[in-house]
N, C-alpha and C positions, 0 to 999 in steps of 0.2 A: 502536647504542640502539635498543629494541623500540619506544619511541613513534614512531620515524621510518619503521618498515615499516607500507606501505600496509595499508589494511583488506582490500582485494581480497585482498592475499598472504595476509594472515591467514587469511581465509575459505578461499582456494586451498589452504593448507598443511594444514588440517584434514581428516580422514580422508574420503574419498567414500563416502556412504552409499545403496547402493542401495536399500534400503528406503524410504528419504524419498524419493528419486527416483520411485519406484515410486509411492508415496501421491502424489505432486504429479502423476503422469501420469493416475492415476484421478480426481483431483479436478478436473484441467482437461477431461478427458473427460466427467466428469458436468456440466460447466457446457455445453461445446459440443453435447453432446446433447439436453440440455435448452434449449438456444436453438435447435437444428435441428428442435426440435418432433416429437423421435422419440416414438412412442407408449412409455409406461412410464417416461419419465424424466421425471419432474415436479419433481424435488429438487434443481434445479441450485443452490440455495442452501446445500445441504449441500458442495458441490465447493468454494464460496467460503469457507465455514467451515473446512474442511479445510486449504485453502490458506492461511487467516490461521493457522491453528494450527501449521502447519508452519512457515511465515515466523517467527512469535513464537518457536518452540522454537529455530530457527536462530539468529537473531539476539539472544536471550536467551544462547544459548551463548559467541557472539564478543563480547558485551559484558562477560560474567561472566568471561571467561577474562582479558580486558583489565584489566577491574577488578581481578581477584585477583592480577595479575603487577605492574601499575604502581600499584595505588591508587587508579586512577580511570579515566575513560573520556575519550578526547579527542573531544568532542563535534564540534569543527570538523571532524575528519577523517572522523567517522562520518557526520556530515550532510551533508560534501562529497561521499562515497563514494555515499550515496543519491541525491544530485541528479545527480551524473555518470551514474548507471545509468539514473535514470529521466527526466530533464528534456528529453533529447534527443528521444527516443521519443514522449513525452508532448507536446511541442511540435510536432513535424511533424504528427501525428495532427491536433492541434487546429487549426493553420493550415489543412492540407489540408480538414478538415470545414468551416471557415468559410469557404473560397473556394466549395465546393462548395454549401454553404447559400446563398451571396450569388447565385448565378446559379441555384438550384432553387427556392426559398423566396419567398413573401412579403415584403416590407419590415418588416411587422409581426413576421412569423416569425423574420427575421434579427436583429431586435434583440434577441428572447427568446433565440434562440440564442447570441448573442453575449454576454449575460449569463451563460447556462450556461457558456459557454468560458472567461469570466473566472474564474468561480468554481471550474471545474475546474482551471485555470491555477494557481490559489491553494490548492488542495487542500481545499476546503470545500463542494464541490457537494453531498455527501450532506448537510448542512444546509440548503442552497438549496432541493433537490429536496423535502425534508420540508416546508420552510416554504412552496414553492410548490403543494403539494398531489399532486406526480407519484409514483404508485404504481407502482413499478417493476413488479410484476407484474400489474398492472389492464390489462385490453383495452381499456376504456372511461373511458381517463383524462379527467378533467375539463379539463386542461391538455394541450396538443399533446405528444407524446412528444418527447424531446431526443436527439438523435444524441449528446449528452455523458454521458445518464443511465448508461452503463455505469462513468462516471468515479466513482461514488460510491465504489466498493471501493477505488480508487487513493488518495482522500480519506482512508478509515479508515486505510488503511495507513500514510499519511504522517503522519496525527494520532498514530499508534501511535508511529512513529519519533521524533516530537518529545518525546513523553512519557517513554517506556520508558526510554530512555538515563539521563535525569535520576532516574528512580525506582532504577536499578541504581546509579547514583553515589551516591545518598542510602543505599541500603541496604549498599553496600560500607563507606561512612563511619561509618554506625551499627554494622556488624559490628566495623570496628576501634576504637571507642571501647568498645564492651562487652568485647572482647578485653583492651584496656589496663586497663579498669577491674578484670578478674580477676587479673592480674598484680600 
């Protein structure tokens, strides 16, 4: 039964795309060079945008193939695969960051970082940082820079993963209805 095939196997069985891997490498390199402060590399956000586009392309392909063959998408399996891929590393980084923060920052800063950690763990830190006035690229932030500020992109990605599969299911359902109406 195809619905029992784990999402990771579905992705792994798809054809390896060296062109996409090359684009991913360029995107990551752009971000790393930007953050390293290498002169001439001021567009690190372009690397993040490219990475988002590639991820969206790949995820859409996986979701659409599943919707085309089974008529729907197993949200439980899809979201479970996302959680198994992202939560362990994210949790380890979050816990270590909080431990280091507790020993190196003032109690008031630790409280702020703890809120940042919670919003990051819930994948809504992008909204939290906007509401807090944190300027990702600003050198003179009105608020203290957060060790979790890089989690904003993970929040955006996870929010996409919440909404996009539902939209794919709705599109597949609508297409089936339209096709039945033409028959």
